[in-house]
N, C-alpha and C positions, 0 to 999 in steps of 0.2 A: 274665329273667322267663319267656320262652317255654320255656326248658329246664325250669324248675321246674314250670310248668303242665303240660308234657308228661309229666313224671315223676309228677305227682299224678294225671293222667288214667289213666296206666298202672296205678298202684296201685289206683285205684278200679275199673278194669276187672278187675283180678286178684281183688279182693275180691268183686265181683259174680259172677265165674265160680265162685269157691270156695263162695259162699253157695248158688248154684244147684246145685252139685254135692252139697252137704250135704243140701239139700232132697230131691233125687232119691234119694240114698243112704239117707236115713232111712226112706223108704217101700219102696224096691225093692232095696236093697243097693248096696254100693260098686261091684260089678262092672257094675251097670246104668248107671254114669256113663261116658258116651262123649263124645269130642270133638264128634262130629256132633250128638248130642242136646243138648249144652250150647250149641252154636252156634245151633241152631234155637230153643232156649228164650230165648236172649238177643238174637237177631237179629244175630248176628255171623257172620263167616266162620270156617270150620274153621281156617284159617291163623292167624286172630286169637286163637283159643283155644289152639291147640297152641303158638303162639309164646310164650305166657305161661309154659308149663311144660315143654316139650320132649318129654315122654313121658306116657303114661297113668299109669304108676307114680308119677311126680313129682306129677301132679295128685291122685292118691289120697293120697299122703303128706301133701300140704299140706292136703287136706280133713280128714284126721285131725288135723293140727296145729290147724286152725281150731276143730274141735269140742273138742279138749282145752283150748284157750285159753278157750273159752266156759265150760267146766266150771270151770276154775281161777278165772275172774273171778266166776262166780255162786255157787260152792260154797266154794272155799278162801279167797279173799281176804277175804270178809266175816267169817270166823271165825278167821283166823290169829293175831290178837292177843288172842283170848280165852285165859284161863288154861289152860295145858296140863293134860291129864288129863280127868277126867269133864266139866267145864264145856265144854271145846272139843269133846269127842267128841259131846256132846248137841247143841251148836250146829251141828256139821258134819252130823250126822244130819238135823236139821231142814232145813238148806239143801239137802242132797243129795236129800231127798224132794221138796222144792218143785221142784228142777230136774228130777228124773225125771218128775214129774207134768206139767210144762210146760216142756220143753226148748227150745221155739221152732222145732221142726221138725215137719212134717206127719205123719211116720211115728213120732213119739216119740223116745225117747232114742237118738241116733245112736251113742253109745259102746257101748250094749248091742248095737245092730244090727251094728256092725263087729266087735265081739268074737265074736259068734256066727258071722259070716261067715269070720273068719280064725283062729279059735282052733286049728283042725286043720291049718293050712297052714304053709308056710315062706316066708321072704322078708322084704323090707324093711318091708312094711306090717304083717305079723304082728309083727315085732320092735319096731316103734315103738308099736303098741298095747300089747304086753306091757310095754314099758318104762314107758309112762304109767300103766298100771294098777298096776304094781308100786310106783311112787312113791306113789300114793294109798293102797295097802295099807300101805305102810311108815308113812305119816303116821297112819293109823288105829291101827295096831298100837302105835306109840309112845304115843299117848294112852291106849290101853287099859292098857299096862304102867305108865304114869305114874299112872293112876287106881288101879291095884292098889297101887302103892308108897305112895300117899297115903291109902289106906284107903277110897277111893270105890267100889272094886270088891273082891270077896272075894279073899283069898289063894288062889292056885292057879287063878285064872281063866286059861283057855286062850286067849291073845290071838289066835293064828291062827284058832281056831274061831269066836271072836266076830266077827272081820273077815269070815270066810266067811259067817256068818249075816247080817250087815249087808248085804253085797254081794248075797246071794240075795234079800233083801227088796226092795232097790232095783231089782234087775233084773226083779222080778215086776210092777212098777208099769205098765210100758208094755203088756204083753199083757192085764193085767187091765182096764186102762182102754180100750184100743182094740179088743181082740178080744171082751171080754165086757161092755163098757159099764159097768163098775163105777165109781161116782162117789165112793167113799169110800176110794180107794187111799191117799191121803196119811195119813188117819187110821189105817188098818189098818197101813200100813208103819211109822209112828212107834210105834204100840202094840207091834208085833212087835219093833222094835228095842229098845224099853225092856224088853220081856220078856227078850230075849237078854242084856241088861245086868243083869237082876235087879231092875229098877226098877218101881214101881207104875204101871199104865196111867193111873190117874186123875190123875196129875200131869202128863200130856202136854199 
């Protein structure tokens, strides 16, 4: 029993460190996450923090994994069983906008933040972010193409361009909300997404 309790305590500590790292990174960037800063924030020793991850890069990678899992749970899992094509695409857009408007981090959507931080770099963190975003793009593109085949979207719809437009609108939510104080970002983003899909805004 003692071994099981110890393992559970270590897991809870790891989760607490990653959550703190995500909160700092959302407001100040992933590079602002340091072992010393997290130790101070959590009332731990530096050795206690670094012992969980072995290196700063490992900490950064696991922070990215945490946020990607949050996104998967809040955006993809609720809609994955919706009929493929336009129904699932619209459900995904609604879930995506809700997440982007309230991701649970003080600095807004951390996926957007780390993408801007690492899009021009090389290395393991860049590669993991690119991989995760590519998977989401593929899911969206599949539903766009399925919607076209089923007649829900016009023939000749450029699926990659549609995905790009949807991504751009979702990425604009955090700066509009936090930088400019706009309080209608969800409404605007959804109306914009429907416009990209050629659907009437009044049905949103």
